matplotlib code that plots the C-alpha trace (Angstrom):
import matplotlib.pyplot as plt

x = [158.5, 155.9, 157.0, 156.1, 152.7, 151.9, 153.1, 150.9, 147.7, 148.3, 145.2, 142.9, 144.4, 143.7, 139.9, 139.8, 141.4, 138.9, 136.0, 137.5, 137.6, 134.0, 132.0, 132.0, 130.5, 127.8, 126.8, 126.8, 124.6, 122.1, 122.0, 121.4, 119.0, 116.8, 116.5, 115.1, 112.9, 112.4, 113.0, 116.6, 117.2, 118.2, 121.7, 122.2, 121.0, 123.6, 126.3, 125.6, 125.3, 128.5, 130.4, 129.0, 129.5, 132.7, 132.7, 136.1, 137.8, 137.7, 133.9, 134.0, 135.8, 133.5, 130.1, 128.6, 126.3, 129.3, 131.8, 129.6, 129.8, 133.7, 133.9, 131.9, 133.7, 137.3, 136.8, 135.2, 138.4, 140.7, 139.2, 136.9, 136.8, 134.2, 131.9, 129.7, 131.6, 130.1, 126.5, 126.5, 127.7, 124.9, 122.4, 123.8, 122.6, 118.9, 118.4, 114.7, 112.1, 112.3, 108.9, 105.6, 106.8, 109.8, 107.9, 105.4, 108.1, 109.9, 106.8, 104.5, 104.3, 103.4, 101.2, 99.3, 99.0, 97.4, 95.2, 94.0, 93.6, 91.4, 89.3, 88.5, 87.8, 85.6, 83.7, 83.1, 82.0, 79.5, 78.2, 78.7, 78.5, 75.1, 73.5, 74.6, 73.4, 69.9, 69.9, 70.8, 68.2, 65.4, 66.1, 67.0, 70.3, 72.1, 75.3, 79.0, 81.1, 83.3, 80.2, 78.8, 82.1, 82.5, 78.9, 79.5, 82.8, 80.7, 78.3, 81.0, 82.6, 79.4, 78.0, 81.1, 83.5, 85.4, 85.9, 87.2, 89.8, 90.8, 91.4, 93.4, 95.6, 96.1, 96.9, 99.5, 101.1, 101.3, 102.8, 105.5, 106.1, 106.5, 109.1, 111.0, 111.1, 112.2, 115.0, 116.0, 115.8, 117.9, 120.6, 120.8, 121.3, 123.4, 126.3, 124.1, 125.1, 121.7, 120.9, 124.3, 123.3, 119.9, 121.4, 124.2, 124.0, 120.9, 120.7, 121.4, 124.3, 125.9, 125.3, 127.0, 130.0, 130.1, 130.3, 132.8, 135.2, 134.9, 135.5, 138.4, 140.0, 139.8, 141.0, 144.2, 144.8, 145.2, 147.6, 145.1, 146.5, 145.2, 143.8, 141.7, 140.6, 139.2, 137.4, 135.9, 134.7, 133.0, 131.0, 130.6, 129.1, 126.1, 125.5, 126.0, 127.4, 130.0, 130.9, 131.7, 133.7, 135.7, 136.5, 137.7, 140.0, 141.3, 142.2, 143.6, 145.8, 146.8, 148.0, 149.6, 150.7, 153.2, 150.4, 149.2, 145.6, 144.2, 145.6, 143.5, 140.4, 137.2, 139.0, 136.8, 134.0, 135.2, 135.7, 138.9, 140.0, 139.6, 141.8, 144.2, 144.5, 145.1, 148.0, 149.2, 149.2, 151.0, 153.9, 154.5, 152.4, 149.4, 146.2, 144.0, 143.4, 142.0, 139.9, 138.5, 137.6, 136.0, 134.0, 132.8, 131.6, 129.6, 128.1, 127.1, 125.6, 123.7, 122.3, 120.8, 119.7, 116.0, 115.3, 114.7, 111.6, 110.3, 111.2, 109.1, 106.3, 104.2, 104.1, 103.2, 100.4, 99.3, 99.3, 97.5, 94.7, 94.5, 94.1, 91.4, 89.5, 89.9, 88.3, 85.5, 84.7, 84.7, 82.5, 79.9, 79.6, 79.6, 75.9, 75.2, 76.7, 74.6, 71.4, 72.2, 73.1, 69.6, 67.6, 69.4, 68.6]
y = [132.0, 131.9, 128.1, 127.3, 129.1, 127.2, 123.9, 124.6, 125.5, 122.2, 120.7, 123.5, 122.6, 119.0, 120.0, 121.9, 119.1, 116.7, 119.0, 119.3, 115.6, 115.0, 114.3, 110.5, 111.3, 113.6, 111.2, 108.3, 110.5, 111.3, 107.7, 106.6, 109.2, 108.3, 104.6, 106.0, 109.0, 111.5, 114.1, 114.8, 115.7, 119.0, 117.8, 116.0, 119.2, 121.3, 118.9, 118.7, 122.4, 122.8, 120.3, 121.9, 125.4, 125.0, 127.1, 128.3, 125.5, 127.3, 127.0, 123.5, 123.7, 126.5, 125.4, 122.9, 121.5, 121.3, 120.2, 117.3, 116.1, 116.2, 112.4, 111.4, 113.9, 113.0, 109.4, 109.6, 111.4, 108.9, 105.7, 107.2, 103.8, 102.1, 104.1, 101.6, 101.8, 105.4, 103.7, 104.3, 108.1, 108.4, 107.3, 110.1, 112.7, 111.4, 112.8, 113.6, 111.8, 113.0, 113.4, 111.6, 108.2, 108.3, 109.4, 106.7, 104.1, 105.3, 105.6, 102.9, 101.0, 103.8, 105.2, 101.9, 101.7, 105.2, 104.7, 101.3, 102.9, 105.8, 103.5, 101.4, 104.5, 105.9, 102.6, 102.7, 106.3, 106.1, 102.4, 101.1, 104.2, 105.5, 102.1, 102.4, 106.1, 104.8, 102.2, 104.9, 107.4, 104.4, 103.5, 107.1, 106.3, 108.7, 109.2, 109.8, 112.7, 110.2, 108.6, 112.0, 113.1, 109.9, 110.3, 114.1, 113.1, 110.4, 113.0, 115.1, 112.7, 111.6, 114.9, 117.0, 114.9, 118.3, 119.2, 115.9, 116.2, 119.6, 118.1, 115.3, 117.8, 119.9, 116.6, 115.5, 119.2, 118.9, 115.6, 116.9, 120.0, 117.8, 115.6, 118.5, 120.1, 117.0, 116.6, 120.4, 120.0, 116.8, 118.9, 121.7, 119.2, 116.6, 117.2, 115.6, 111.9, 110.7, 112.3, 110.9, 107.3, 107.7, 109.0, 106.5, 104.1, 105.8, 106.6, 110.2, 109.6, 107.0, 109.7, 112.4, 110.3, 109.1, 112.5, 113.5, 110.8, 110.5, 114.2, 114.0, 111.0, 112.6, 116.0, 114.5, 112.2, 115.0, 117.1, 119.5, 120.6, 118.6, 121.5, 122.8, 119.1, 118.6, 122.1, 121.2, 117.8, 119.4, 121.4, 118.3, 116.3, 118.9, 117.9, 121.1, 119.2, 117.4, 120.6, 122.3, 119.4, 119.5, 123.3, 122.5, 119.5, 121.5, 124.5, 122.5, 120.7, 124.0, 125.2, 121.8, 120.1, 117.9, 116.4, 112.9, 113.1, 110.9, 113.3, 116.3, 117.2, 116.1, 113.4, 110.7, 112.6, 110.7, 107.0, 105.4, 104.6, 108.1, 109.4, 106.6, 107.4, 111.1, 110.1, 108.1, 111.3, 113.2, 110.8, 111.1, 107.6, 108.0, 107.1, 107.8, 104.1, 103.6, 106.6, 105.7, 102.1, 103.4, 106.2, 103.5, 101.3, 104.0, 105.0, 101.5, 101.1, 104.1, 103.1, 100.1, 101.5, 102.6, 106.0, 106.4, 108.2, 106.0, 103.0, 104.1, 105.8, 102.6, 101.4, 104.6, 104.8, 101.3, 102.0, 105.3, 103.8, 100.7, 103.4, 105.3, 101.8, 101.0, 104.3, 104.1, 100.5, 101.7, 104.7, 102.6, 99.8, 102.0, 103.1, 99.5, 98.3, 100.8, 99.5, 96.1, 97.0, 98.8, 95.9, 93.3, 95.6]
z = [159.8, 157.1, 156.4, 160.1, 159.7, 156.5, 158.4, 161.5, 159.3, 157.2, 158.7, 157.2, 153.9, 154.5, 155.2, 152.0, 149.9, 151.3, 150.4, 146.9, 146.6, 147.8, 144.5, 145.2, 148.7, 147.4, 144.8, 147.6, 149.7, 147.2, 146.2, 149.8, 150.7, 147.7, 149.1, 152.5, 151.3, 148.7, 151.1, 152.3, 156.1, 157.2, 158.0, 154.7, 152.8, 154.7, 154.2, 150.5, 150.3, 152.0, 149.9, 146.5, 147.3, 149.6, 152.9, 154.5, 156.4, 159.6, 159.3, 159.5, 162.6, 164.3, 163.1, 165.2, 162.6, 160.1, 162.7, 163.3, 159.5, 159.7, 160.5, 157.2, 154.8, 156.1, 156.1, 152.5, 151.5, 153.0, 151.2, 148.2, 146.6, 148.6, 150.9, 152.5, 155.5, 156.0, 156.6, 160.3, 160.0, 157.4, 160.0, 162.3, 159.6, 160.2, 163.7, 162.6, 160.5, 156.7, 155.1, 155.8, 154.8, 157.1, 160.0, 159.6, 159.3, 162.4, 164.5, 163.2, 166.4, 168.9, 166.1, 165.9, 169.6, 169.7, 167.0, 168.4, 171.8, 170.3, 168.6, 171.6, 173.7, 170.9, 170.8, 174.3, 174.3, 171.5, 171.9, 175.4, 177.7, 176.4, 177.2, 180.8, 181.0, 179.7, 182.6, 185.0, 183.9, 183.8, 187.4, 188.5, 190.2, 192.0, 190.1, 191.6, 190.5, 188.5, 186.6, 185.8, 184.3, 182.3, 181.0, 180.2, 178.0, 176.3, 175.3, 174.0, 172.1, 170.6, 169.6, 169.0, 166.7, 165.5, 169.0, 169.9, 167.1, 168.3, 171.8, 170.5, 168.4, 171.6, 173.6, 171.0, 171.1, 174.8, 174.7, 172.4, 174.2, 177.4, 175.9, 174.6, 178.1, 179.7, 177.1, 177.7, 181.4, 181.0, 179.0, 181.7, 184.6, 182.7, 185.2, 187.8, 188.5, 188.3, 184.6, 183.6, 184.8, 182.9, 179.9, 179.7, 176.7, 175.2, 171.6, 172.2, 174.2, 171.8, 168.8, 170.8, 171.7, 168.1, 166.8, 169.6, 169.3, 165.3, 164.9, 167.3, 165.6, 162.1, 163.1, 165.0, 161.8, 159.8, 162.0, 163.9, 167.3, 169.9, 171.8, 168.8, 167.8, 171.2, 171.0, 167.7, 168.8, 171.7, 169.2, 167.1, 169.9, 169.9, 173.6, 175.9, 178.7, 176.6, 175.0, 178.2, 179.4, 176.1, 176.6, 180.4, 179.1, 176.3, 178.7, 181.4, 178.9, 177.6, 181.0, 182.1, 178.8, 180.5, 182.6, 181.8, 180.3, 182.8, 185.6, 184.3, 186.3, 184.0, 182.2, 183.8, 181.8, 178.6, 177.8, 179.0, 175.6, 174.4, 177.2, 176.5, 172.7, 173.7, 176.1, 173.3, 170.9, 173.8, 173.9, 170.1, 169.2, 167.0, 168.9, 166.0, 165.0, 168.6, 168.3, 164.8, 166.0, 168.9, 167.1, 164.5, 167.5, 168.8, 165.4, 164.6, 168.1, 167.5, 164.4, 166.0, 169.2, 169.3, 170.8, 174.4, 174.2, 171.2, 173.3, 176.1, 174.2, 173.6, 177.1, 178.6, 176.0, 177.0, 180.6, 180.3, 177.9, 180.6, 183.3, 181.4, 180.6, 184.6, 185.3, 182.9, 184.4, 187.9, 186.8, 185.3, 188.0, 190.9, 190.2, 189.7, 192.9, 194.7, 193.1, 194.2, 197.5, 198.0, 196.3, 198.6, 201.6]

ax = plt.figure().add_subplot(projection="3d")
ax.plot(x, y, z, "-o")
ax.set_aspect("equal")
plt.show()
């Protein structure tokens, strides 16, 4: 009885063994991180801390942040001689900028666009618009509400630079909050076909699938029961919808272990290759090679794919600035058109 229990928990021992032999991985992570930034990412810090002061193997399976790092830990243990193949998985640890230099490196283009736009608008506010204001005053022109608003904003920008900075900071905070709210709403509504279509192929989607497939592959390779492996992969995906689908899939397989994976409800939420690999595993043939290759493909595509929000930020800024300039031009030329009309009459 005890030998059977030891055999069934062999995968936990394999995780402990991988952690115990992680010294080359720790050195590689520190060396790799030093090439990008002096500041370690939050996920990299957590991984290094968990490797240097080992945590219980069960924790790696139940903690979403640790579960997401299982692919890099178990892959490093499988081939510690050359860790260069872990580069895409290292990129998955860098979900957020680490330090000012990394932030500027990632967002240099939208930041450049924003800075250029602010300089253009500031120049219009302090140099061009006051000239038109003097002209309107000299001719005692009747101003439209839009023109009066533009002139008031110009006075505010010219006379209260500190207030302008405060308004800009509030605007940036609101923009960040808006993006976070959009992401949260998309997470909550991801079961909707439209949301799934919008997210398909995005950097976030590729990252989630890489973590899910990679974790599943490595856990099956070390002999983890398939239901437990799927549950941990769902946690590792760090994507609420994918986690709930994983729970459903594991639960249905437990009830109907004889059914082919493709026949289980919700199986179409995952890639056909993943389901085919699970079916091979059910039939007694290892499908981990397929899952490992698929996970590596997701991770490579993730590292080369720009962020959905970063992709759209610069065009949105350009359209917004263009719209503001258009409003300014219309506001300044409306009184002149009325003046020309009255003179012609």
